[in-house]
Structure formats: C-alpha cells, structure tokens
C-alpha positions, 0 to 999 in steps of 0.5 A: 758219388756214383756213376749209373752203369750197367754191364759193358757191351764191348770189351774194355769200355764202360757200359750203357747208362754210364752218365756220371754223378760228379758234383751236386752242390752248385756254387753260390757266389753271394748273389745266387747260384752260379752254374759252371762254364758250359760249352757252346754249340760251336764246340760240338763235333765237326767230323773225323780227325786223322790220328797224328802219332801212333799209339803207345803201349799201355801205362797208367796215368799219374797226372793230368794237366790242362794249362788253359784252365790252370788244371794240374791234378794227380790221377787215381785209378777207378774201378766198378762197384758191386753193382757194376757202376764206376766209382768216383774219385774221393770227394775229400781231395777237390784236385783229384781226377780218376781214370777208368783202369779197366779201359784204355790208358791215355796214349794207348789205343782206344778211348781212355776215360778220365773223370773228375768232380765239377764241385763238392760241398767245399766248392769248385773241384778239379773239372769245374771249368771243363766246359770252358775248353775249346776245340784246338786246346791242348792238354797233357797226361803224365804216365807211370812209365814217365812218358808224357802224352799230349791231346788236342781237343776235338769237341766239347759237348754236354749231354743229358744224363737220361740220353747219354751217348754211351757208344759214342763216348766209350766205344772202341777206337783204332787210335789213341783218344781221350775223354774227360767227363764231369757233371754239367747242364741244368741243375736242381736242388733235388736232383743235382746236375742233369747232364755231363760235359764231355771233352773229346780229344786225340793224341798229337804228341808223345814224349817217351822217358 
C-alpha cells in the first residue's frame, strides 16, 4: 500500500498529492459491507488554537495511544520510495502506526505526521476507528527520549483523495502539532477508499524523562 506523492514544496513536509492509500478491503459484518466511523460536520476545524506549551527538541516517536479509541500501538519510521512516495506501515501487523521520519517529530515544532491502516485483508487495523474521535479528545505519544507528549484534538475531517489539502495538512507550523491520517470516505471494490480521515491536534502537555 503506497501513498501517492510528488516532491516536497516545503522543507521537512510531504509533497503535493500525498493522499494516502492505507486500507482497501472494507470490513464485512456478515450482513454486508461496513464502513469505518466517519467524522461529522461538527468536528471540522473551528479556527486557530493558541499553543499551550512550548515545543520540545526533536525525538522519534515509539508509541501512540488514543485512550478513547482503545489504541495503544508501536510506531515505526517511514520514508519515501524511489518515486518520492511515502511508504506505508507493513500490513502484517495491524496494530502498527508509521511516522514520517523526515518531517517533524511529535512534540517538536512543526506538524508531525503519523499514519496507520484503516483495515487490511485480515480485518480492522490500528486506525479503523480514527473517524470516531471528537474535538477535545486527547491522545499521547511516547518518544525515544522517554518523554511523553499529549495532544488535544482540534478537528477531525475527511477529504477526497483527488482534492487533498496538502498545504493545510502538511504545511509548516510555528508550534508543535500532530496529524493522524488513515483512509476513509466512500468505498468501491474497484478503487478502494476515496478519501482520507485527518485528525488535527496540538501539543498541550509534555512530561520529560
């Protein structure tokens, strides 16, 4: 599963055309196909959020936890392939998230990007319920420097892959922010999911080792 991407237009961020392909199987519940949870219009971005705590120095993430969704997953680093596309986490481990290691680190200045499959051929994957998050929910990331950073959700939205807002999602930020991304939107058996669910969050607490 690969991400459609071109070369980056700004340092440390992903490029234009970077809608993700992170699941294309759609789960069956015995009575038909069942889409994963989708965010409602009320969870859309409501305006700028003032940073609460200053950014930390960069350090790679090792684990992401979303208590309200029951997510507790290791994080692996992801890079670009020979075509300039972001590689996806291996499908063999459904409880595995991936971090774009050439971008911002969670808790450091910038918009850190963490992605995960919505499903695989084996069933629901790590970010299957990502669209059920709501503004005001919190999540946490454990880092290699043993610091833990907490983020408050500002918005949860779904965007068509053909019209993905690259600069809004991946563009530089003066504070520490986080993007969680998986597949979502509509689904067809021939092309898979037609959109991406994106969670926008900002740093609200940091506990250093």
